[in-house]
N, C-alpha and C positions, 0 to 999 in steps of 0.2 A: 845339499842345501847349505848355503853360506851361514855364517853367524855374525851378527852385529852385537857389539857390546857398547853401551852408552854409560859413560861415567859422569856423575856430577862431580863438582870440585871436591877434592880430598877423599874420595872413596877409593880405597886401595884395591888392586887386583892381585890375587895370589898368582905367583909365577906358574903354578900348575894349571890354572885356568887358561892362561895364555898359551902354554905348551899344548894342552889338550885341544884348544881351539885350532892351533896350527896343524896338529897331527890329523885332525878330521878334515880340515879345510886348507890344504897346503898349496893351492894354486896361486898364491899371492896374498899380500896383506897391505893394509894402509891405515892411516888414522888422520884425524883432523882435530884441531883444538884452538882455543882462543888464548892468545898471549899478548899482553899489553894492548888490549882492544883490537887485535888483528887476528883474522882467521888464518891459520897455518895448515897446509895440507901436505902430508907425506904419503905417497902410495908407490906402486911398482916395487914393492919389497918382496923378493922372491925366495928368500931363505929365512928361517926363523932367526938365525944369528943377526942378519941384517935388520930384520924387524925389531928385535929386542934391543940392539945397540941404539937404534933411533928412538925407541920407546924410552929407554933410560936417559939418553942424552937430552931429550926434550922434556924430561921430568913429567911424563904423562900421568903418573900417580897423583900428582898435585894439580891437575887441570881438568876442567870440563872437557870431555872428548868423546868422539865416536871412533870406534875401532872396528875394522871389518876384515874378516878372513874369508877368502873366496874358495868356493867349490863350484866350478863353472857348469852351467846348464846351457848357456847361450853365449856366442861370441868367442873370439880367440883369447889367447893368454894375456893380451895387453889391455885387459878390462878390469884392472884392480880398482878398488874403491877405498875411500869415499870419492865422489865425483863432483867436480866444480860445476855449479849452476849459476855462476855470476854473482848472485846475491847471497851465496853460501855454498854448502856442499850437501850431498845426500848419500846415504848408504841404503842398499836394498837387499832384502832376503826373500827369496821366492822366485817364481818364474812368471813373467807377465805374458799372458797369452797373446799371440800374434805379433810379438816384438822379437826380432833377432832370430838367428838360426844357430844350431850347435856347431861349435868349433870354427866359425867363420865370422870375420868382421866384428862389428860392434855388438855388445851384449844388449839384452833387453833393458838392463839398468841404464846403460849409456843412452839408448834411444829414448827411454823415459826422461832422463835428465835433459835431453834436447827439447822435449815437450814443455818442461817446466822451467827452462832456462830463463833467468832474469825475473821469475815470479818473486814478488815481494812476500814478506811474512803474511801480510793481510790477504794477498791473492791466494796463497796456499790455504790459509784458514777458510776463506770464502768458498774455495773449491774442494775442501777437504773430503766431503762425502762423495763427490764425483770421482776424485782421485782414488779414494779407497775402493770404490766400486770397480774402477779400472784395474787395480792391482789385485783384486779378489782377496784372497787370504794372505797375501804377501805382507811384509812389513817394510816400511820405509821410515827413516828418521832424517830430518833436516837439521843441520847446525848452521844457523844463519850468521851473516857477518856481524850482527849485533850481539851474538852469543845466545840467542833464543833457540831452544830445541823444540821442534814440532814433529810429533809422531803421527804416522798413518797406521790405522788399526791398533791403536795403543792398548786396547783391551786384550789383544793377543800376545803382548809382550810379557815376559817374566821379570819380576823384580826380586832380587836377592841381595840383601845387605846394601840397599841403596843403589844398586847397579842394575840397569836394564839389559836383558838378553833377548834376542829375537827368537830364540828357541831353546829347548832344553837338551840338545844333543850332547853337550859337554858334561852334563851331570850324570852321576851314577844312578839316580832315581828320577822319576818323572816329577817335575815341578809344575804346578798348575798356573796357568795365566789367570788374570782377573776374571775373564769371561768364563773359563772352565770352572773356577771356584764358585762363581755365582750360580752357574748351571747346576753344580753338585748340591748346593744349598737349597735350591728350589725343588729338586727332585725328591 
């Protein structure tokens, strides 16, 4: 399962988090960020050194950004993320049933991106429940051209030190999502 890291402006990431994310999900990486009101996309980074040099040279520690490390379940190696959707980018964590096949062609994420291509912020929000149902328990985040972040299944994301993580695989202990925390408090 991939990992997505979503940084708000000025939230720093420890180098060890980036290295551990790569070590667990080393089939490619990428990131997207806003700079001077423009959305910049860097993907198809296939070594940690290549990723980290771009991360540092683009000063990602000081920018709102989406970072994605890939562990493929569908599609060939040329399916790194984030993925351009015309009005922004998306990054996906999980497997979307009935989209894509293992090791061949487009990933389920790229096929999903084609479905939502050119959706506006308002269209994504209007169809959010339907999109969440479609991706089941997967996680998707959109970084729109205007800088807005839109999360699908936001209650399944983990927030640690102001940074969103799509899962807890990189942490040494289980971190509860908001949904898990609420369920524990109710029981």
